VOVEX-354406 format. One record per residue (C-alpha): x, y, z; residue in one letter; residue number from 0. Coordinates in pm, whole numbers, m for minus. Example, Ala and Ser with C-alpha at 12.3 -4.5 7.8 and 13.67 -1.06 7.14 Angstrom:
2
{{1230,m450,780},"A",0} {{1367,m106,714},"S",1} 
% end
This chain:
390
{{9,m2070,1846},"X",0} {{m330,m2007,2057},"X",1} {{m108,m1703,2257},"X",2} {{m332,m1420,2197},"X",3} {{m106,m1105,2173},"X",4} {{m60,m784,2237},"X",5} {{m2,m613,1938},"X",6} {{73,m211,1859},"X",7} {{2,m91,1526},"X",8} {{173,162,1414},"X",9} {{m3,322,1020},"X",10} {{m157,621,861},"X",11} {{m496,686,973},"X",12} {{m638,815,606},"X",13} {{m824,597,338},"X",14} {{m515,531,162},"X",15} {{m468,123,91},"X",16} {{m237,77,369},"X",17} {{m410,261,634},"X",18} {{m697,65,538},"X",19} {{m509,m244,544},"X",20} {{m392,m143,874},"X",21} {{m723,m90,1050},"X",22} {{m925,m378,905},"X",23} {{m633,m615,1040},"X",24} {{m590,m465,1398},"X",25} {{m1017,m509,1382},"X",26} {{m973,m851,1284},"X",27} {{m698,m984,1505},"X",28} {{m918,m768,1820},"X",29} {{m1185,m1034,1687},"X",30} {{m936,m1327,1759},"X",31} {{m901,m1211,2099},"X",32} {{m545,m1016,2027},"X",33} {{m520,m708,2241},"X",34} {{m461,m395,1972},"X",35} {{m351,m65,2033},"X",36} {{m340,158,1754},"X",37} {{m46,427,1747},"X",38} {{m58,732,1491},"X",39} {{m177,1097,1466},"X",40} {{m542,1043,1430},"X",41} {{m842,770,1490},"X",42} {{m821,578,1205},"X",43} {{m1042,640,938},"X",44} {{m1202,280,924},"X",45} {{m1195,250,1324},"X",46} {{m1562,389,1405},"X",47} {{m1714,333,1671},"X",48} {{m1580,143,2053},"X",49} {{m1451,m227,1897},"X",50} {{m1370,m505,2158},"X",51} {{m981,m514,2231},"X",52} {{m905,m222,2069},"X",53} {{m727,63,2190},"X",54} {{m635,401,2006},"X",55} {{m321,597,2130},"X",56} {{m282,941,1946},"X",57} {{82,1071,1874},"X",58} {{79,1499,1953},"X",59} {{342,1657,1855},"X",60} {{456,1992,2009},"X",61} {{470,2299,1875},"X",62} {{760,2520,1994},"X",63} {{891,2845,1840},"X",64} {{1225,2701,1758},"X",65} {{1071,2443,1530},"X",66} {{930,2527,1161},"X",67} {{771,2195,1179},"X",68} {{643,1980,1478},"X",69} {{862,1669,1536},"X",70} {{669,1417,1462},"X",71} {{870,1156,1450},"X",72} {{1026,1198,1779},"X",73} {{647,1234,1917},"X",74} {{573,930,1747},"X",75} {{912,748,1911},"X",76} {{799,861,2265},"X",77} {{452,699,2225},"X",78} {{559,388,2076},"X",79} {{790,377,2410},"X",80} {{539,439,2656},"X",81} {{282,222,2492},"X",82} {{492,m89,2489},"X",83} {{624,m12,2848},"X",84} {{264,3,2997},"X",85} {{33,m185,2807},"X",86} {{275,m439,2781},"X",87} {{318,m489,2420},"X",88} {{454,m819,2237},"X",89} {{542,m703,1936},"X",90} {{513,m349,1703},"X",91} {{335,m384,1338},"X",92} {{421,m70,1157},"X",93} {{296,m36,810},"X",94} {{440,169,569},"X",95} {{814,245,568},"X",96} {{831,622,614},"X",97} {{886,708,878},"X",98} {{718,410,1078},"X",99} {{1028,101,1016},"X",100} {{1269,361,1168},"X",101} {{1086,494,1420},"X",102} {{1000,138,1537},"X",103} {{1392,77,1541},"X",104} {{1476,391,1737},"X",105} {{1146,295,1992},"X",106} {{1323,m103,1987},"X",107} {{1676,61,2102},"X",108} {{1492,287,2365},"X",109} {{1332,2,2508},"X",110} {{1633,m230,2485},"X",111} {{1793,m6,2699},"X",112} {{1547,m58,2977},"X",113} {{1594,m454,2945},"X",114} {{1239,m470,2704},"X",115} {{1267,m669,2370},"X",116} {{989,m589,2148},"X",117} {{1024,m719,1818},"X",118} {{908,m481,1515},"X",119} {{756,m588,1168},"X",120} {{703,m402,901},"X",121} {{465,m398,650},"X",122} {{592,m221,321},"X",123} {{248,m132,86},"X",124} {{386,9,m242},"X",125} {{448,376,m258},"X",126} {{721,331,24},"X",127} {{930,165,m194},"X",128} {{852,238,m538},"X",129} {{791,594,m537},"X",130} {{859,800,m188},"X",131} {{1134,517,m73},"X",132} {{1333,559,m418},"X",133} {{1353,939,m324},"X",134} {{1714,1011,m262},"X",135} {{1631,1205,31},"X",136} {{1483,857,195},"X",137} {{1683,555,56},"X",138} {{1909,528,280},"X",139} {{1634,537,573},"X",140} {{1430,309,416},"X",141} {{1668,57,347},"X",142} {{1835,88,718},"X",143} {{1426,39,818},"X",144} {{1416,m283,617},"X",145} {{1732,m458,747},"X",146} {{1672,m362,1061},"X",147} {{1292,m514,1120},"X",148} {{1260,m845,1302},"X",149} {{1004,m963,1021},"X",150} {{900,m767,662},"X",151} {{625,m824,443},"X",152} {{492,m693,121},"X",153} {{177,m682,20},"X",154} {{225,m891,m300},"X",155} {{503,m1049,m520},"X",156} {{553,m768,m710},"X",157} {{643,m538,m425},"X",158} {{905,m804,m313},"X",159} {{1101,m819,m609},"X",160} {{1104,m451,m669},"X",161} {{1205,m402,m313},"X",162} {{1489,m658,m364},"X",163} {{1617,m453,m707},"X",164} {{1569,m120,m549},"X",165} {{1764,m189,m223},"X",166} {{2062,m368,m42},"X",167} {{1820,m602,89},"X",168} {{1911,m835,372},"X",169} {{1612,m957,546},"X",170} {{1422,m1197,452},"X",171} {{1097,m1076,314},"X",172} {{741,m1241,353},"X",173} {{470,m1244,61},"X",174} {{130,m1191,287},"X",175} {{m151,m1054,m1},"X",176} {{m386,m756,134},"X",177} {{m725,m853,158},"X",178} {{m1090,m739,91},"X",179} {{m1228,m562,413},"X",180} {{m1512,m726,557},"X",181} {{m1871,m662,518},"X",182} {{m1778,m413,256},"X",183} {{m2135,m446,49},"X",184} {{m2241,m719,325},"X",185} {{m2492,m417,415},"X",186} {{m2550,m238,74},"X",187} {{m2654,m487,m168},"X",188} {{m2747,m321,m508},"X",189} {{m3089,m189,m524},"X",190} {{m3248,m1,m856},"X",191} {{m3335,299,m668},"X",192} {{m3016,369,m540},"X",193} {{m2869,317,m903},"X",194} {{m3159,527,m1026},"X",195} {{m2951,853,m800},"X",196} {{m2702,844,m1064},"X",197} {{m2822,626,m1357},"X",198} {{m3219,749,m1383},"X",199} {{m3263,645,m1740},"X",200} {{m3076,297,m1704},"X",201} {{m2716,457,m1790},"X",202} {{m2432,200,m1733},"X",203} {{m2260,328,m1409},"X",204} {{m1877,331,m1465},"X",205} {{m1656,385,m1082},"X",206} {{m1314,506,m1036},"X",207} {{m1130,520,m675},"X",208} {{m803,694,m600},"X",209} {{m621,961,m461},"X",210} {{m625,1158,m768},"X",211} {{m205,1197,m836},"X",212} {{m35,1237,m1101},"X",213} {{67,830,m1113},"X",214} {{m326,726,m1110},"X",215} {{m362,900,m1507},"X",216} {{m704,956,m1390},"X",217} {{m721,1158,m1767},"X",218} {{m706,822,m1890},"X",219} {{m1027,714,m1736},"X",220} {{m1196,1022,m1842},"X",221} {{m1090,938,m2210},"X",222} {{m1205,593,m2173},"X",223} {{m1520,740,m2048},"X",224} {{m1558,954,m2362},"X",225} {{m1527,692,m2582},"X",226} {{m1760,438,m2366},"X",227} {{m2038,745,m2384},"X",228} {{m2046,766,m2774},"X",229} {{m2138,428,m2803},"X",230} {{m2374,347,m2505},"X",231} {{m2541,558,m2206},"X",232} {{m2340,589,m1933},"X",233} {{m2225,756,m1572},"X",234} {{m1916,816,m1440},"X",235} {{m1871,810,m1062},"X",236} {{m1520,957,m922},"X",237} {{m1462,868,m568},"X",238} {{m1154,1031,m421},"X",239} {{m952,1405,m405},"X",240} {{m602,1484,m422},"X",241} {{m404,1709,m646},"X",242} {{m551,1657,m1022},"X",243} {{m917,1702,m932},"X",244} {{m902,2069,m1053},"X",245} {{m783,1915,m1407},"X",246} {{m982,1658,m1458},"X",247} {{m1281,1914,m1354},"X",248} {{m1149,2118,m1643},"X",249} {{m1135,1846,m1853},"X",250} {{m1488,1766,m1774},"X",251} {{m1611,2136,m1870},"X",252} {{m1396,2107,m2201},"X",253} {{m1530,1809,m2358},"X",254} {{m1937,1876,m2202},"X",255} {{m1919,1558,m2000},"X",256} {{m2003,1744,m1668},"X",257} {{m2347,1584,m1656},"X",258} {{m2227,1241,m1656},"X",259} {{m1951,1264,m1426},"X",260} {{m2013,1310,m1035},"X",261} {{m1739,1397,m785},"X",262} {{m1811,1244,m493},"X",263} {{m1506,1334,m279},"X",264} {{m1376,1095,3},"X",265} {{m1620,811,117},"X",266} {{m1574,607,424},"X",267} {{m1826,336,278},"X",268} {{m1738,285,m134},"X",269} {{m1931,m55,m74},"X",270} {{m2225,198,m153},"X",271} {{m2110,284,m497},"X",272} {{m1923,m30,m547},"X",273} {{m2237,m227,m555},"X",274} {{m2455,m40,m784},"X",275} {{m2151,10,m1040},"X",276} {{m2135,m207,m1355},"X",277} {{m1759,m146,m1402},"X",278} {{m1423,19,m1216},"X",279} {{m1142,172,m1417},"X",280} {{m838,191,m1291},"X",281} {{m559,316,m1527},"X",282} {{m238,355,m1271},"X",283} {{130,407,m1401},"X",284} {{205,128,m1150},"X",285} {{m4,m56,m810},"X",286} {{150,m270,m571},"X",287} {{m155,m455,m545},"X",288} {{m464,m251,m589},"X",289} {{m662,m257,m315},"X",290} {{m948,m75,m486},"X",291} {{m1002,m374,m733},"X",292} {{m996,m633,m491},"X",293} {{m1277,m392,m347},"X",294} {{m1445,m396,m651},"X",295} {{m1471,m784,m739},"X",296} {{m1600,m830,m346},"X",297} {{m1909,m605,m484},"X",298} {{m1888,m856,m801},"X",299} {{m1774,m518,m1036},"X",300} {{m1552,m662,m1320},"X",301} {{m1265,m460,m1349},"X",302} {{m1044,m278,m1633},"X",303} {{m712,m173,m1542},"X",304} {{m373,m111,m1652},"X",305} {{m104,m426,m1650},"X",306} {{138,m302,m1449},"X",307} {{305,m399,m1110},"X",308} {{92,m632,m902},"X",309} {{m209,m536,m1038},"X",310} {{m187,m888,m1243},"X",311} {{m208,m1086,m900},"X",312} {{m552,m984,m857},"X",313} {{m726,m899,m1218},"X",314} {{m729,m1208,m1447},"X",315} {{m728,m1102,m1781},"X",316} {{m1055,m1218,m1937},"X",317} {{m1212,m1380,m1646},"X",318} {{m1232,m1068,m1368},"X",319} {{m1191,m799,m1642},"X",320} {{m917,m734,m1874},"X",321} {{m614,m525,m1872},"X",322} {{m388,m349,m2161},"X",323} {{m80,m155,m2135},"X",324} {{m73,197,m1955},"X",325} {{m188,475,m2165},"X",326} {{m397,242,m2440},"X",327} {{m718,433,m2423},"X",328} {{m834,252,m2744},"X",329} {{m807,m108,m2576},"X",330} {{m975,m49,m2287},"X",331} {{m1214,116,m2398},"X",332} {{m1317,m136,m2680},"X",333} {{m1278,m411,m2328},"X",334} {{m1511,m170,m2165},"X",335} {{m1744,m222,m2435},"X",336} {{m1729,m535,m2442},"X",337} {{m1875,m604,m2121},"X",338} {{m2108,m342,m2125},"X",339} {{m2282,m400,m2473},"X",340} {{m2305,m736,m2367},"X",341} {{m2527,m841,m2046},"X",342} {{m2541,m1213,m2028},"X",343} {{m2112,m1188,m2060},"X",344} {{m2088,m898,m1806},"X",345} {{m2286,m1160,m1572},"X",346} {{m2048,m1388,m1584},"X",347} {{m1767,m1156,m1552},"X",348} {{m1950,m1028,m1238},"X",349} {{m1946,m1359,m1106},"X",350} {{m1595,m1466,m1171},"X",351} {{m1472,m1092,m989},"X",352} {{m1639,m1206,m666},"X",353} {{m1505,m1551,m701},"X",354} {{m1137,m1399,m736},"X",355} {{m1237,m1164,m406},"X",356} {{m1355,m1462,m227},"X",357} {{m985,m1600,m238},"X",358} {{m847,m1252,m51},"X",359} {{m1068,m1257,222},"X",360} {{m974,m1147,576},"X",361} {{m1018,m1551,728},"X",362} {{m751,m1703,480},"X",363} {{m531,m1356,502},"X",364} {{m560,m1294,924},"X",365} {{m418,m1646,1019},"X",366} {{m88,m1596,790},"X",367} {{m18,m1231,992},"X",368} {{m85,m1443,1303},"X",369} {{201,m1757,1198},"X",370} {{429,m1448,1081},"X",371} {{421,m1281,1422},"X",372} {{461,m1632,1632},"X",373} {{747,m1695,1406},"X",374} {{925,m1371,1493},"X",375} {{830,m1425,1823},"X",376} {{1005,m1758,1850},"X",377} {{1304,m1649,1714},"X",378} {{1346,m1398,1988},"X",379} {{1300,m1682,2224},"X",380} {{1560,m1926,2060},"X",381} {{1796,m1575,2078},"X",382} {{1754,m1578,2430},"X",383} {{1781,m1931,2490},"X",384} {{2096,m1921,2313},"X",385} {{2255,m1600,2473},"X",386} {{2196,m1839,2839},"X",387} {{2360,m2141,2745},"X",388} {{2664,m1902,2612},"X",389} 
% end
């Protein structure tokens, strides 16, 4: 278990949950002495500045007149093979099934032809199973990638069960929960002057973070806020961007809410906002885990959510926040007001939210990944041992 590994991490470099977790995991592993090589088309958003034991390998698809779209998958496989050969990787850890699991399989096969065996571990994050992966255009490819990975993990019990129900899974799936990105609120403790920027008259601050896609049902967030605002002075901060933003801005204008709602766009340091917020709202149709909930709790911010997917593994109803069925604006508004109108109760929930987040810190989750890596490498050694005795 003490052996330090050379690990290639393949992920999306964006602010999305899979990219955040992959990047923070890599940085955490590097802090334990492992050599980490990020392989993707852009520098990961959470990888800022120089980090000891971390390297970034850019995937650059070449544009040819023959192609309407540059073949990213092929460029990715080639970069994975090149990195594995010259950096002497022990394993690949790919995040999000499409296209990374199948790219990992192809890279593994190419390397194997040269006598190099680099196992591929796939972490499933959510929509690669529940939405995109379930699309007929990708179904067979996702199923193949899962079954031909040396190891598979999911970020919640819900996602493991959903994967087994959706695909003909032959592989063992290990559940390793998401974790709180380190130091999310450490550098930005809540300060009254920061709150006053958004709530100059002491209004309560509600926050929502997402990519503004239809399945996030952000209009429900606005509807809950509208009900809250009828009873108490409040402000709503929206972090993120996406296809529904225009519709949401029109909603604000029609309902005359614009002066109390701020669209803040994408932010690298969401802790700045979470630390001054009183409550988070998440109204999604489905969430495989709900990383933003954990991030909010780590800042002592209770959450009001739907009761779907992996959310109940994070949000404890009546303790860290409340849950309601999808679209139940009335209940979510009632729950929000029950906290916002009762300062002592809100303080209790803030404390309990922070305690829950402490159960999902990197120092608790990282050793689970390390143990899983070593178990996969041990199987590889045992397999070669069996072959040598035949």
